[in-house]
C-alpha positions, 0 to 999 in steps of 0.5 A: 577479791578475785571475783572483784578483779574479774568483774572489773576486767569484764566491765572494762572489756564491755566498755571498750567493745561498746566504745569501739561500736559507737566510734565506728558507727559515728565515723561511718555516719560522718563519712556518709553525710559528707558523701551526700550523693551516696545518701540521696541516690537510693532515695531518688531511685526509690521515688523514680521507680514508684513514679514511673511504674504507673506510667509504664503499666497502668494508672488505674487506682484499683490496679495500683492499689493491688500491686502497691505492696510488691512495687514498694518492696521491690523498689526498696530492695533495689534501692538498698542494693544500689548502695551496697557496693560502697559499703567497704569500697572506700576503706579498701581503697585507702588501706583502712580495711586491711589495717582493721583486719590486722588489728586486735579489735573484734571484727564482729563489732566493727562489721555490725557497726558499719552495717548499722550505719549503712541501714541508718543512711539507706534503709531507715530513710526508705522506710520513712519515705514508704508511706508517701509512695504508698499514697502515690500508688493508692495503697489503702490506709489500712496497709500503711502500718504494715508497710512501715513495720515490715520495712522496718524489720526487713530492710536491716536484713537486706543490709546484712545480706547485701553486706556479705556480697559487698565483702566478697566483691570488695577487691573487684573493680566492678563488683556491683553487678556481681553483688546483685547476682550473689544476694538477690536469691537470698533477698527473695524470702524477705521480699515474699514475707514483707509483701505478704505482710502488707497484703495481709494488713490491707485485707485485715488478716493476722500479721503476727506470723509475718512479722515473727518470720521477718524478726526471726530472719533479722535476729539470725542475720544479726548473729550470723551475717557479721561472721560471714562478712568478716570471713568474706573480707579476709578472703577478699583482702588476702586474695 
């Protein structure tokens, strides 16, 4: 009998946690959809970088094909960083964030849902748009699959790391530059392995090692980053 009661309580807890996750995710997606400028600005920036780079450096197809993996990845990194400042800003300004921190709901789940919503509105569209930029930069067709898969594994990690910086600076009026200073050094490993994966795909080298490292960083970020984000939010709000 006690075992049945325990199982029932465990099921209710799991259902409530899952319901909380989906409720926060749905809310943030709806808010992002209403602020269409926050949705399109990173994509426009992503396209602008790839369009202006050949004009400023060299339009030679051979040169562009060689540097295309790095250009696309740097553009994706900067476009993701561009949208990080607004992740917790609106909730902080209207008092929702403070109420969230005071509520008994698990902060880990709330933060994870908010970061997922951010990735779905920024990192995922960038990943879908990446092949177009690859074609514009004459990236060989052999590298397209590696480009998309590396971005699919790497951009969630960028969102998780960037959210830590956004949480630390949410109480500051001009936190955008400070976020860049805080998280750009942490972005470097993701940038290196993501770019290397695309270059390996172009040259026909094995990709499993690069994707394993990107996946390991993503798994570590999913486990550890929400804890760091929650602690950073408490410090920012209490300060």
